[in-house]
N, C-alpha and C positions, 0 to 999 in steps of 0.2 A: 181449705188450704192443702198443700202437699208438703208434709214434713218428714216423710220417710218413704224410701222405695228400695227396690232390689234389682240387680242386674246379674243374672246367672246364665244367660244364653251363651252358647258356644261362640268363640271369637269369629269363626268363619261365618256364622249366621249374622253376627253384628256387622261384619264387613259387607256382606251381600245386601243387608237391609239399608245400610247407610252409604253405599257407594264408595267405600274405602278401597284403596289400592291393595292393601294387605290386611290380613286379620290382625287386630290389635292385641297387644300383650296385656291381657286382662285376666284376673282371677275372678271366680264367682264371688259376689258379695250379696248378702241376703238382708242387710239392715243398714242401708246407707243413710247417714244422718247429716244435718246441717253442720257446717264448719269443717267437714271432711273434704278431702280431695275427691273430685268426681270426674268421670270421663265425659267429655263434651266434643261434639263434632261441629266444626266451623270451616270457613273458607280461609286458606292461607294466602300469603302475599302473591303466590303464583296462580291463584284462582282455583286451586285444587282443594278437595276436602281433606281435612286432617283431624285426627283425634288427639286431644290434649287433656291434661289433668288441670282442673281449676278448683279453687275453694268454693264450696257451696255457701252462699250468703254474700250478695253483691255489695261491694263498697263503692259508693259513688266517687268519681274522681275528685269532687270538691270537698269530700269529707275531711274533717280535722282529725277524727278519731276512728281508726279502722274497726273498732268494736261494733260500730253501727251495722256491720255486715251480718251479725247474728240475728238482726231484726229484719233483714231484707232477703229472706230465703224464697219468698214468693212475690210476684208482681201481678196485680189484678189486671185482667184483660180489659176491664171496663175503664181503667184510668192509666194504662201503661204508656199511652202516647202523650199524656199531659203531666204526669207526676215528675217532679224535678229529678228524683233519683233514677228514673227509668227512661226518660224522654230521649236522651242521647243514645243509650244502648239500643233502644227500640229502633231508632233510625239508622244506626251504624254498626251495631255489634249483636246480630242475632245468631243463635246457635241452636243445636238440638242435643238433648240429653237422652242417650239410649237407656231403655228400661225393659225389664221383663215383667215388672209389676210394681204397683205402688200400694201403700197402706193408708186406709182411712179408719177413723175411730167412730163407730156407730154409737150414738147415745141411747142406751137402754135404761129402763126404770132404775136399776140399782148399780149400774156400772157402764163403762165405755168398752165396747167390744172391738178389738182390732179386726179389720177385714182386708184381705188381700184381693186386689183387683188387677186383672191383666187380660190379654187377648184370649178368647176361648180356645184358639188353636195353639196357644203357648208361644207364639213368635214374639221377638223383640219389637218394640215400638218406640216412637220418638215423642218426647215431651218438648214443647216449645221453651226455649231459654234465651236469656240475654247474658252478655258478659261485659266486663269492664276491667281496666287496668288502673290501679291506684298507686300513686307514688308519694312517699313521705318526704318531708323537707330534707332528710338526710339520704334520700335516694333509695330507700327500701321500696321494692316493687312487690305488689300482691295482685295476682290475677284471680278474679272471682266471677261467680255466675249466680243466676236466680232462675227459678222455674215460673213460667207464666201460668196462672190459674184462671178458671172461668166458672160460671155457675154449673152445677151438676146437670148431667143429662137426666131425662125423665126416668131412665132405668136406675140411676144411681141416687136419686134424690132422697130415697128412704134411708140410705146409708149415711150420706153427708151432703151438705148444701153446696160444697165446692169440689172441683176436681182439676187436675192439671190439664192444660191444653194439649191434646194429642194431635200431632200433625201426620196426616196420611202420607204414604210414600210419594204419592203424586204431587204433594205440596212441599216436599223437602227443598227442592231447588229454589222455589219461589221464596220460601221463608229465609233461606240462607243468602239470597241475593239482595244485599242491602242497597243496591242501585234501584231496586224496585220497592217503592214505598207502599204499594197497594197490597197489603197483606192482612188487613183488618178482618176480612171474611174468614181467615184461617183460625181465628180466636174463638170460635163457637164451640159449644159442648160437643163431644164426640157423637157422631151419628153413623159411623162406618160399621165395620165388622163387629159381631157380637163380643161383648166383654163377659168375663167370668169373675164372679165375686163370691168369696166364701170366708167364714170366720176362721181366724188362726189364733195361735197361742198368745197369751199376754206376755210371753217372754220377749216378744218384739218390742215391748215398751222400754226395755233396757238396751241401750246402745252397745254395751259390751257383748251382747249375744249376737252372733253372726254365723249361722250354720243353716243347712238345708231344711231342718225341721221347722224353721220359722214360717215357711211358706206352705207347710202341709195343712190341709183342711181339717178342722175339728168337727165340722158338721156338713151336711149337704149344701150345695151352692145356694146363695140367696138369689142369684140370677144367672 
């Protein structure tokens, strides 16, 4: 699963990586957690890419209780096209979540060790996402999103069995184009540029902690 990530890249680098017209107004965040507002790139009504803030944890449009969103932070690639909560967003509301790295917890004999994983060259990358709009009977509107996950790549399997789907820049346009249903091949484990993974402080376990030291390596890289 992907339950925590960080976005600390410069806004100009994010704009270039995601084809945005202008650098987004974003501050660095080092411990992004479910139910928080997160930046998402999607196609607007004019067919242009826009960056908006959505709540992390998808609320299906048919949900009676919005609290279900806290359990919908990830959508499994293996079932995303069929599962009731994600079937419509997968067909109609695909998006990208910019990230500089994500955290997974490696199971060790006596504890779980948080590990930071990102591109070896440090550049921002795109996690595959879905979004949805939920409206209550009294017209309260909540816009939410989820991160699509898949089985871990061979390189990451020793750290965790799952990982977010990373969409290469060449696949951004196809994933965002909901007129094109042929995107299942994008949901495979990452096989592109090398990833860098290294243990980090357990301070990342607490959502209240959000500073650059969270992504500093404690030990040499695992890969």
